[in-house]
C-alpha angles and dihedrals in degrees: 000000000000119000120186113202102162102089093135086066094048139325134223109257117252111253091245090054094051090046093049093046091049092051095050094045092051104025117020094032097141122141104254090217090062119105098216126088098269089054091048089052091053092047089053090065089054093050091049094051091048094050088047095054095039091055092051093052092039090236136124115277091232088061092069123083123181121231139174091268146297095313095055089042089055094045091049093050098047102038095035093050097041092053095042096051100036092116090064095052144312102234123112128183128205135146126259091240101061128129115273087250086066104032092047091048091050093049087052092052091046098045102031104031103032103244121149112235126194114200111209119226123233137216127244092281093053096255118142115250105245092199085061091053092053091048093048096052113103140158090271097055111115101161142033122186120187122167119236098220124012108240094216105046105009098242112167109223121221091249098160094047090045092051090045089056091048098048094045088054095048125347094207093062106107120229124210130183128190100222097173093122095035103051108092093022099062137030101251121193109179095192094051089045096051091245121149099186132023131184127208136169133214104222095058090065102045091274127122123288118248096045136091142131145238126213113214119183108238090237096055118107110226138150126231115245101197116056131192134086097012099246119163091031089305090295096109115011124200137083105304117252092237100176090047095045093047091046089050091053091048093049089048090056094046097046091049094048096086098009097149094046093046094045090050092049089052091051093050090049089049092052092044093057092043092056091046093053092055088069090061093057133226097039114133127208113220133214129004127002112285098257092039095056125067114293096233100053133076118172115194134177111208098202114223096024125086113234096237090051091051092043094057092040089057094044088057086061093046098259119128122202133149132250089212135315115347092201097087104062129261093305114113116212128169108271116261089197096057090042090053088054091058100251119155124250092253092050091050092048090054100047123117128177122226113195126187141197132193092269096063117103143208088246087059092048088050091054094047091051093048089053094047091050087055101041105039101062088046095050090045092054090046093048092056096056 
């Protein structure tokens, strides 16, 4: 039996997405910038995807630009905003538990372009400290970026509260959220949240890899980072990835069709597995309470067993989990997120992430729990030798 529990790394495409991408690549393959019929047919796919996503977010279609994924969207938001608004200040704020696409971009702006960056601390559940945000704001602040859902432990950040604090301090400060792990699991309305920019990625919602989008409030001042032929209103030049964009639009439609039911099923699966793991003993659940955290992510620390050892032992039985975030190459480094939450070195080194989608079943959960019951006692005995 094969059980895939690493959906926060990537998801299998919906069949409808795969079929559409193939059709566009091999049939409706025109360049959307061309003025003849085949080009106009390709452009129609882009317009439809843009309308779909803008309606889901309750924003204007012209406020959506398509990118190569979450990382590019984050880079565009942070670098484009920082450079465009530098005359108003040089202070940026983010949290210490962001995705590397945010943290490494902030480090770049700090080290190479002279911006000052404040990294907000978090509590034992991985939530940002709002009092620290209030203290960090100053007249020089031009941008705040706080993720919607943490990719390692599933903590849901208080984005609305954070945005409210920022806007009450100074309305002109731009607020960005990396919603790569939140889009498709929550109904997210940026204008209602007070969010000026929002990043999302296709392959986290059963869409194609290599495509994502960035919502940019039409009033936000931001510089393009890719220059060329002026596509997408000059904000992101280059020939549009029509198959990917169309696939992303279709995936967005499908994942929001039965959102409440799918989310409830993931929560039930999460609770079922957590209860089953209690019987094995000395396995810790990390982050927020099960129903307060994101439905698709369960972070566990199997004390006495190194995460890489458990990962490969499960792999041999056809079960796929993550030893952390799969978004920062094959290199394994101690998790900055878990360390920021105050976890011990032993707990950090024994942490794995399970991440679900609506296709996972109780039968798969039973198989996972059965295998864990067999493997963990054996691996613990082995590790003590």
